[in-house]
DRENTOR-477965 format. One record per residue: residue in three letters; x, y, z of N, C-alpha, C, O in turn. Coordinates in steps of 0.05 Angstrom, whole numbers, plus 5000, padded with zeros to 4 digits. Atoms other than C-alpha are relative to their C-alpha. Example, Ala and Ser with C-alpha at 12.3 -4.5 7.8 and 13.67 -1.06 7.14 Angstrom:
// DRENTOR-477965
ALA501849765000524649105156501850245000503950245013;SER498449764999527349795143498550225014499550445018;
END
This chain:
// DRENTOR-477965
MET500150284995523169867671502649925014504849995006;THR497750104986527869527721500849734990499149544991;ILE499150265010531968967691502349905018504250055022;ASN497950124983536068517736501749824983500849604975;PRO498450165018541968257694500949745012502049574998;GLU499050244988543467727745497849785000498349565010;THR502150205001536767367734500449834975499949934953;PRO499550165024538366787686497449924987495449885001;ALA502450085015533466607632498949735009496549675008;GLU500850274993533465887656498149995024496549805027;THR501650004976530066087722497450154997495750155014;ALA502449845005524766537691497649824995497949604983;GLN502450155006517566297688499350034971499550244959;PRO500749995028515266117618497750204996496050245013;LEU502049805007511066647584498649924975499949854955;ASP501650105023505466477536499850234979497850374977;PHE499949815021507466917477499649844974501549724964;ARG500750195021503966567420501450054974502450274969;ARG498749985026506666427351498049964978496249794979;ILE501650035025503466507283502149964978503650144972;ASP498050075020507566157229498950044972497149884963;LEU501049955027506466447160502049904979501749954955;ARG497950095018512666127129498949804980497449614987;GLY500950195021511365777063497250064991496149904975;ARG502749935007504566117056499950264984501250454991;SER500549755016502466627003497250095006495349974997;LEU502649914991496867037032499350274988501050434983;THR500949755010492667597005499950205023500350135046;LEU500249804979491968257042497849945020498149965044;ALA502350074982485168037069500749775018500049775042;GLU499350234984488067377093502150085021502049995044;LEU498149914980493967727127498650165022499350125045;ARG501449854980489268207162498549815019498049885042;ALA501550194984485367607187501749845019500749755040;VAL498450174984491267237216501950155020502950035039;VAL498249864981495467787250498750025027496250025029;PRO501149994973494567837325498250245004498950474997;ARG501949794994488468247344498649935026498249705033;ALA501550054975484768337410497349884995496049954975;LYS502750125001478567927421498250125021496050025027;HIS501649884978476168387476497850184988497250164965;GLN502349845006470468877475500450174974502550304971;THR499849855025469069197407498350265003496950295022;MET501649765000466069867390497049944999495450095010;ALA502850085001459569517374498949945028496750015034;ASP500850074973459369257445499750265017497950275034;ALA500049764983460769947474497950214990497350405005;GLU501549795013456170337427497550085016497050325019;GLN502549944986449670287466500650165026499150345033;LYS499349864975453070507531500750294994500050475009;VAL499249735007456071107496497650164990497450404997;LEU502549875009449371277463498450105025497350315025;ASP501449924975446371287533501350245013500050425024;ILE498549784989451871747557499550264984499150474996;ILE500549775017450772217498497250115007496950355010;ALA502749914994443272247513499950145027498650345030;ALA500149894973444372377587501450275001500350465013;VAL498649754999449572927577498550224985498450454994;ARG501449795016445573277523497450095013496650325010;SER502549924988439173267563500350115028498750285037;ARG499849914972441673377634502650135008503050205031;GLY497749834997448373707626501749935024502649705028;PHE498250034977452373817690499049795021500549675035;GLU501250204982447573387730500949724992501749565009;ALA499150265010449272787687503049965004503949745012;LEU497150024996456772937690500649945029502449785035;GLY499650064971456272937766499449715006500849585022;GLU500750284995452872257765502149814989502849615002;PHE497950175012458171967719502650025016504049825019;ALA497649974983463772247762499949835025501849715033;LEU500450174976460871897822500049714993501349555007;ALA500250285007459371247786502749884990503449664998;PHE497650115013465871177746502650075015504549925014;ASP497649904988470871567788499950015031501950065044;GLY500349994971468071547859500450285011501350325034;VAL499549724993468172307861497450155000495850134981;GLU502349834999462672787883500850274987502950384994;GLN499249785016462673377836497650194995495550104987;SER502149815006458574017830500450134973498550174958;HIS499349905026462174307770502849914993504649915010;PRO497550125007467974007731502350194994504650094991;ARG497849815007471974647717502150005022501450035045;VAL497849994981478774627750500750295007501150454988;PRO499449724993480075267789502850084992504649924991;ALA497449905009485775707765502149965022504449915016;ALA498250044977488875657835501249725001503549695008;ALA499150274999489374907829502149954978504049804982;LEU498050025021493074967763502750135008504850015004;ALA497649874991497975467792501549855021503949835021;GLU498850164978499075047854501449754990503649684999;ALA498950245011500374427813502750064987504649904990;LEU497549935013505774777772502150085021504450015018;GLU498249914979508875087834501249765015503649775022;ASN499150234985509474407868501149784983501849564993;LEU499050215018511874027807503049945006504650125009;ASP497250084996518273627817501850134979501150124955;PRO498349865019523974027785501049834977501349924954;SER499050185022526573427746497849934980498349914956;VAL502250055018519673287718499450254984498850234960;ARG500449755014518874017700502150034977501450114955;ALA497949985021525574007663499449814977499949884954;ALA500650195022523473387625497650094983497750064959;LEU502349905015516773687606500850244982499950254959;GLU499149775016520174327583501649914975501350034954;GLU498550115023524973927539498149884979498449924955;SER502050125018519173527510498450214985498050184961;ILE501549795013515274157496501750144979500750204957;SER498349875019521174487462500449844975500249964953;ARG499650165024522373907415497449974984497449984960;ALA502650025014514973817400499350254986498250244964;ARG500649745013514274557384501750034975500650134954;ARG498349975023520174547336498949834977498949914954;PHE501150175021517173957298497350104990496850104966;ALA502649905008510174237299500250254983498750284964;ASP499749765016512474917274500849944972500150084953;GLY499150085027515774567215497849864984498249834960;GLN502150155014509274197197498050184986496750104968;ARG502249835010504974797181500450044970502450144961;PRO499849975029503574787106499850294992498550465005;ALA500149725010504475417065497550054984496449864971;ASN502249925018498775787032501050004971503350054966;VAL499250025028498675716957498250184983495850194986;ASP501549845019496676216903500849904972503249894965;VAL499550105027495975936832498750194980496350224980;GLU501149835021495176416773499549844975501349744962;LEU500850175023491276056719499750154974499050044953;GLY500249825023491276646671499950285010499850325035;ASP500249724992491077396672497450055015495250005004;GLY502449944985486277596727498649765011496349785021;ALA501350254991484876866746501849885021503849755015;VAL498350104979487676676814498349825019496149905028;VAL501250174980485776086858502049955022504349885017;SER498250034977488676036928499049785018496749725019;GLN500750184978488875526983501350125025503850135027;ASN499149884975489475837052499449815023497249705025;TRP500350174976490575437116499150175023500550355032;VAL501249834979486075707171499549825024498449605021;PRO500550164976485875447243497149995007495650185002;VAL502750014989479375197273499950195023501950275035;GLY500349804979476475657325500549905028501650045045;ARG499950114972476175197386500449704999499249564982;VAL499550294999478674507404499749905029500150045048;GLY500250134975477374017460502049775000501949594983;LEU497850194999483373587480499549815024499149905046;TYR500550204979482672937520502649875008504149784991;VAL497750134989488072657565499049785019497749845039;PRO501150224984486571967593501249985028503350095033;GLY499050074973487371727665500549715001502049594985;GLY499850294999486771007686502449905015503149995037;LEU497850144987492770577701502650165001504550095015;ALA497549845000497971117687499250304999496950374996;VAL500449715002498871877687501450094975503650014969;TYR499049935027499872217620500450304996499050414979;PRO499449725006502672927624501150024972500850234959;SER499049995028506072747558497850044980498250164959;SER502249975018499272707526498950285000497750374980;VAL500749725000497873417548501750144979500750304963;ILE498249885019503973627508499249934971499050104954;MET500550105027502173197448497450124988497250164964;ASN502549885009495173497444500250304996499350414976;VAL500049714999496574217461501950134980501250324966;VAL497949865016502974377423499250034971499550254960;PRO500849965028500374237352497750194997497450334977;ALA502349815001493974627368501150285002500150464988;LEU498849744998498175217390501550084974501350304965;ALA498549955024502675157329498150074976498850224959;ALA501949955022496475157284498750285003497650394984;GLY501249734995494175817316497249995011495750185009;VAL502750024989487875557351499750205023501550215041;ALA500349784980485176127394498849905027499450025048;SER501350094976480975727444500549705004499749544987;ILE499350274994483475087476499049925027499550055047;ALA501050124974479974667529501149725002501549584982;LEU498850264995482774047561498349855021497449985041;ALA501550164980479273477599501749765007503049644990;SER498750244990482072917641498449895024497250055038;PRO501750114979478672437690500550115028502850165035;PRO499649934972477472657762501349775015500749545010;GLN498650204984481772297813499250025029499450245041;LYS500850004972479172107881502250075018501850215038;ASP497749954983486172137910500950305000502550385016;PHE499249725002486772867889497750195001497550394987;GLY502349824994480273167914498250044977496850244975;GLY501849995022476473027850501150164976499750204957;LEU498749875023481373397805501749804984502349584994;PRO498150175015485673087750502649995015503250155033;HIS497450034987492572857770501650264999501650404978;PRO498649745000496873457791502250034979502750264970;THR498049975021502273297740498850074974500050224958;ILE501449925024497173357685499250295002499450444982;LEU500649724996494874017714502450184996502350394984;ALA497549845002502074257718500850024971501750244962;ALA499349995029503374077645498250194985499150344968;ALA501849815012497174457625500850295006500850464989;ALA499249734992499375067665502650084986502950314979;LEU497449945013506375027635499550094971501150254961;LEU500649935028503175077566498150244998497350324976;GLY501849775000498675657586497049934996495550104988;ILE502850085003492175257584498650035026499349905046;ASN501449954974487375517637497149905000495849915020;GLU502750125000480775187614500349705001500649574981;VAL499650284995481374497644497649895015496650015034;TYR502350124987475774027664500749725010502249574998;ALA499750274988475573417709497749834990495749795004;ILE502050175013471472987662501549774986503549814973;GLY498750235012473272287640498349864979495949914976;GLY501350185019471571797585498350124979498850354970;ALA501849925022466071847534498650275007498150434989;GLN501549764993462572397573501750254995500550474990;ALA498349775007468572857562499750074970499550304963;ILE500249965029468172757487497350134993497150314977;VAL502749905005460672887488499750295008498550454995;SER500249724990461373517530501350194981500350414976;PHE498649835019466273807481498550024973498350234961;ALA501350005026462373597419497550175000497050324981;TYR502649875000455573877439500050255018498250425015;GLY500149784980457374367495497949955021496249785018;ILE501950024978453674447560499250285008501050435017;PRO500849724992449575077574500350045030499949855045;GLY499849934972450675427640497250045012495350104997;ALA502549954985445175477692500750135026502650045040;ALA499549854975444875957751502950104999503650254981;ASP497249904999452276067770501949824985504349874985;ASP498350195014454875487728501150134975499750264959;GLN498849915025459775667673499449804978499649564983;PRO500550195021457875357607502549884989504749994992;ILE497850115016462374897567499250054971497249934961;GLU500749945027462375177497500849774981502849644986;PRO499350225019462274677439502550074985503250304982;VAL497549975014468674567401499749924970497649824962;ASP500050075029470374467327501449734996500749584977;VAL498550255003475273887336500649895028501250035047;VAL499350144975476273367391502349814993502349674973;THR497850185004482872997398500849875026500049955048;GLY498850134976486472527445499449705001497349614990;PRO500350294998487271787460498149925023497450095040;GLY501650104978483071357506499249714997500249584979;ASN500850295001479670687518497849974979497350154963;ILE502050075021474270347476497650195001496450254981;PHE502349834998468970817503500650284989498950414977;VAL499149745012472871447485500149984969499150154955;ALA499850045029474271167415497249984988496750094967;THR502850025011466870987406498650275001497250334982;ALA501249734999464671677429501050174978499450324966;LYS498949845022469371997379498749924973498150094957;ARG501250095025466471567324497150104998496250184976;LEU502949935001459271737343499650304997497550394987;VAL500349715003460472497346501450114976501250344969;LYS498749915024464572517283497950104980495949964975;GLY502049875017460772977236498750235015498150445003;VAL500749774983458473407294502550175004502450415003;VAL497449884997465773557306502049844984501549614976;GLY497850165011472273357273501449855022501449935045;ILE498450164981476572827306502749954988503049974963;ASP497450075010483872637300499949724988500349684964;SER500350285008483071877297498849865024498449975045;GLU501350164979479871327337502249855015502549605013;ALA497750114987485971207381499149855025498149965044;GLY500850174978484770627428502449895015504550035017;THR497850124984489170157470502549984983502449914960;THR497549975014496470217452500949734988500149524996;GLU498950235013500169737406502850064989503450294981;ILE497449995012507269607382500549764982499749544990;ALA499050225016509869187325502950054994503850284991;ILE497149985005517269047314500649814977500249574979;LEU499050175022519968797247503049975004504550165004;ALA497250054992526668467263501049764985499549584977;ASP498750235012531567997231502149895020502249975043;ALA498150144983537267567258502150205012503550135031;SER498149804990541568197268499050155025500650285038;ALA501249854977536868467322501049895026501649655029;ARG499250084973538768447395497549925016495850095021;PRO502550094987533568027432499350155025496950185031;GLU500749864975534168407497498750274994497150375010;LEU501249755007532469057462497149964989495350114996;VAL502750065010526568757425498149945023495950045023;ALA501750074977523868467489499350245017497050285025;ALA500449764983524769117528497950184987496250295000;ASP501849825014520969507474497249885000495250035002;LEU502650134998515268997472498750055027496350105030;ILE501049964973514669057547499250295006497450345020;SER500549714994514869817546497250084992496050255005;GLN502749945007508169827511498049825015495749915021;ALA501750194985505269217547499350115027497350045039;GLU500549914973505869587613497850225001496950295023;HIS502249815001500670097590497449885010495950015026;ASP502750114997494769627595500049704996501549604979;PRO500250295004493068887602499149924972499549704963;LYS501050055027489868947533501850124979501150114955;ALA498149895020495869287500501049784983501249554991;ALA499050205020498568937438503050034996503950254991;SER497150015006505868737429500549784980500149544987;VAL499850205021507568387364502850014988503850234982;LEU497450025013514268147337499649864973498349654971;ILE500150125027514868007262502949944992504550134990;THR497250065006521167637243500349764982498549584981;ASP499350235017524367157193502049825014503149635001;SER498050154985528966877247498749855023497949975043;GLU501150164978526366307290501850015024500850015047;GLU498149974977532666377333499450255015499550255040;LEU500649754986531067097347497349985015497150075038;ALA502650034987523766927363500349855027499149925047;SER499650164976526066407414501550165021500950155045;ALA498449854982531266867444498350235013498650295037;VAL501749784990526167437451498049885020497550015041;GLN501950124981521166967485501449955027500249995048;ARG498650044975526466787536500550265015500250285039;GLU499549744988528167517547497450125012497550245033;LEU502549914989520867687556499449895027498550035045;ALA500650144975520167177611501850125023500850165045;VAL498249894980526267467647499250285007498950355031;GLN500549724995524568197639497350055012496950235028;ALA502749974988517168127654500049925029498450035045;GLY499950084972519167797720501350215017501150195042;THR498649804983523168407742498950284997499550465012;THR501149735003519168997715497950065020496649875030;LYS501949924979514669387762497249894996496049795014;HIS502750085005508169227728499949734986498649694965;GLY499650275012509868497714497449864994497149734974;GLU502550155005502868227722498450124977497449974960;ARG501449875023499868737674501449934974500149884954;VAL498450065023505568617625499549714991499149664967;THR500450295006504767857628497249954988496949804969;THR502750035011497267917616499950104971498749974954;ALA500049895027498368357555501549824981500549774958;LEU498350165018503867927526498749724994499249604973;SER501250275003499767287536497250024986496049814981;GLY502749975012493367567504500149954970502249934958;PRO500250065029490867427433501050234983501450204959;GLN499149775015492968127413503050024997504150194983;SER497150005000500367967423501149744990499749534989;GLY498750255009505267457396502250064979502750294972;VAL498049985021510667317344498949894974497549684974;VAL500850095026509267257270502549924985504250094980;LEU497750095014514366827234499550014970497449924960;VAL500349965029515467007160502449884986504549824998;ASP497850115015519766737104502350194998504650104999;ASP497949805004523667377094499050285006496650315013;ILE500849734994523568127104497950104981496150264988;GLU502049925019519468207041497249935010495450095009;GLN502650084988513767807072499550155026497250215032;GLY500349854976515068167137498850284995497250385011;ILE501049745007513768837104497049984993495450155000;ALA502950045007507168567076498449965025496150075027;VAL501450044975505168347146499850275015497650335026;CYS500149734987506969037174497850174988496350305002;ASP502149835013502569377122497249905005495350055007;ALA502650124993496868897137499250075029496950135034;TYR500649954972497469007212499650305005497950385021;ALA500349704998498269777205500250095029498350195041;ALA499649954972501269867274499950295008500650474992;GLU499849734989500570477317502950085001503750294991;HIS497149964999508070427332501349764986500749534992;LEU498550215014512670037285502950055003503950264993;GLU497149984998519969917302501249824978500249604973;ILE498650155020524769687248502849945012504450125015;MET497450094989530669277276501149794981501249564987;THR498950175021533768987213502650114990503250354995;ALA497849895016539969057171498750204981496550154971;ASP501049795018539069687129497250095009495350114993;ALA502649934988533469907176498750244986496350244982;ALA501249765012532570587143498849934972496750044965;VAL501050095026531770257074497449855003495549894988;VAL502550154995526569777102497850185009495550154999;ALA502149824990522870327138498850164978496450224979;ALA501049845022522270727074498049854983496549984968;ARG501950165017518270157043497449955015495549855003;ILE502450054985512970137098497950214992498550454991;ARG502149825008506370447077498050065023496950285024;ASN502149974980501870347137501149985028501849765038;ALA499249994972503870557207499450285011499550484996;GLY500449744987502271117256502650155002502850394995;ALA497349884998509671247269502049774997501549555006;ILE497950205006515970867247502550085015503450315013;PHE497649954984521970807293502349834988502149594987;VAL498050125016528470647257502549935016503850125027;GLY497550084988534170247287500049975030497950015043;ASP499850064971536670067357499650245018498950205041;TYR500049774982536670777383497750194995497850435002;SER502549855004529771007363497649845011495849774997;PRO502250164989525270627412497450165002497550405001;VAL502649874997517870777420500050195024498750405024;SER499949834976519471067489501050284993500250485005;LEU499049745010523271627453497750164989497450394995;GLY502349875012517071787413497950085020496450275017;ASP502049944980512771767475500650265015498850395025;TYR499249774983516672327508501650224986500850454988;CYS498049795007522372697474501049994972502950134966;ALA499150005028523072537400499450264986500850344968;GLY501149775015519173147379497649924984496050094976;SER502350105014514172707343497649995019497850045043;ASN502550004984506972617367499349715006499449534989;HIS500650284993504871997405496949945000496149725008;VAL502950055003497272077393499749894971499750044952;LEU499850135025496871567337497749814995496549715015;PRO502250185005491671127302500749715008503049625004;THR499650284991490770417329498149814985496549904969;SER501850215010487269767310499849994970497749934959;GLY499950025029489369787238499150264985499350274961;THR501049765013486570487225502350184989501850374975;ALA497749855012493670737208500149954969501650094955;ALA500150045029492070457138498650234986498950264962;PHE501549785013487671067126499950265016498850455007;SER500049754985488771577181502850065011504549885012;SER497349904991494571977210500050055029498050085043;GLY499749914973497372137277499450295003499250444983;LEU500649724994495772787311502350184990504650124994;ASN498049815010499273377277498750274996496350305001;VAL501149735003498474107261497650024981495850174987;THR502349985019493873987202497449895011495349955000;THR502550084987488973647249498350245008495950235009;PHE501449764990487274347273499850224979499150454985;LEU500249805021487374697205498049914979497449674976;ARG501850055023482474747147501250134976502350354977;ALA499149885025484374857075497750144987495850024978;VAL502149845011480075427050500850104972502950224969;GLN499349915027479975546975498750274994496450325001;VAL500949735007479276256950500350044970502450004958;ILE500149965029477176406878499750304994497850425004;ASN500049715006478677106851500550044970502850054961;TYR499849965029477177206776498950294994497050385006;ASP501249745009476277886742498249944976497949714967;LYS502050035021471378006685501249864975500049684964;ALA498850125023476177826629500649715004500349554986;ALA499350284994478377186663497549825000497649604990;LEU502550165000471176956673499049974971498149764963;GLU500950015028469477136601501549794984500449664966;GLN498450195015475176696576499049715003499349564984;VAL501050284996471976066606496949995000495849785005;SER502950004998464676276602498649804982496749674990;LYS501350205018462975846541500349725011498549565008;HIS499750264989465875236576498149955023497049735027;ILE501950034977461675366638497249954990495849775000;VAL502750045011455375426596499749724989497749594993;SER500150275012456974786558499849785021498149605019;LEU500150204979458174386622497450025015496249815023;ALA502649974986451974676655497749884984496049754995;ASP502150125017447674476596500349705000498349565000;ALA499650295000450873786596498949875025498149645025;GLU501050114975448773696668497150085005496050035026;ASP502749914999441873986654499550195024497650175039;LEU500249794980443074566701500450274987502450414992;PRO499649755016441975166655500250255017501450455008;GLY499749764983441375646713502950065006503650305010;HIS497249954995448775546725501250174977502650364982;GLY499049865023450275776655498950294998500350474991;ASP501349745001445276356659501450195020501650435015;ALA498749834980448876606722502650124990503550324999;VAL497649895013455076706679499250184977500350404975;LYS500749845023451676966616498950275007499350464992;ILE501349744992447877506653502150215005501550455003;ARG497849814993454577826672501150144974502550344976;PHE499049895025455977966598497750084981498250134957;ALA502449935016448978136574499650294996497850374981;GLY500349725003449878876579498050115020496849965035;PRO501949884981445579376619497149924995495350005009;
END
């Protein structure tokens, strides 16, 4: 973002960053969830029928349907969506050296964090000859989605691929929308990031149809290579991607229903308004429907941030997009009595990204229960998490952080329980098994144990 320090706040155009005043009000969790800023735009219910039609078309007509969607949605004529290996190699060879260095640093940090996330296998001895284990086993194949649209997201390639590699997934496929400006292939920086990570199965498929292709697979015909179905689909996207993930959940595993980005900042009078404004804008530039929310007990800070937003939005590259996002119903400032009430609002909102800019920020952050990722203090902005913190930026949105997690190594692992009892260990609990089986009126369960001790 370009900020012109010589632009005075007095000359900036007013920006409609709405206020919600909760001071002096005692609200339940349900009431807080009802009053925090939320988008009024298209919901999953609105998108569902369109996605159901896409599912039906892809499942019945395969590559033919994908070609029609590529033409209709992306303006690209396509015979097969597989990206040639030569295109991946060329993209990496032509990658700007400074961008390559940045990607390599991001990959290095993400790998270190992902390697540290892998849980250990557990063996529990419950008695002589009675061992129960929990082993973490990677899924066999994953499909990773990297969105296109208003921006280019090579960072999302890293965020999807690195934890899958750390988990030990053997087969990884990646999809990203075809781009008319690049001969119907995904953006070359996305291809370069995939090549840098050793991913050679890449498809030029966008939106819901990418999710459907991974979930169900597409059989090959004639010389066409098939797309094999996957076990888990991950990656962020728009309302149609999120809806597709919800509809195929159960056929495949998903990470979360990650939709349009959002940031919430909990700040008090000690916060620097220019930093708060810059961070709100950093997420607003993603999309006109992006959400930027300030939660504060300082009316002075709220007013100062609003002035800063007007100044900085007037000088940033995507000012029109930013202004639309900041002026929407999904954005605004929530005034609270104190930090205690602010924490309650944060937990009700359950932000994708939550920044804490208060006195004792680390102490306040430790009390937050619901957030995709928490950024502590002046020098941990969301931009850091987007690129080089080592954390993952594929995070739950729209309040789903209250019950789901950001993308991580365990997304690609299954906990498999292994039971290994010898004869003496089974005999020790055999009477309990029979008693419980009889209590549940399932005598065959008890008989399956008794027969083992009935003699020849």
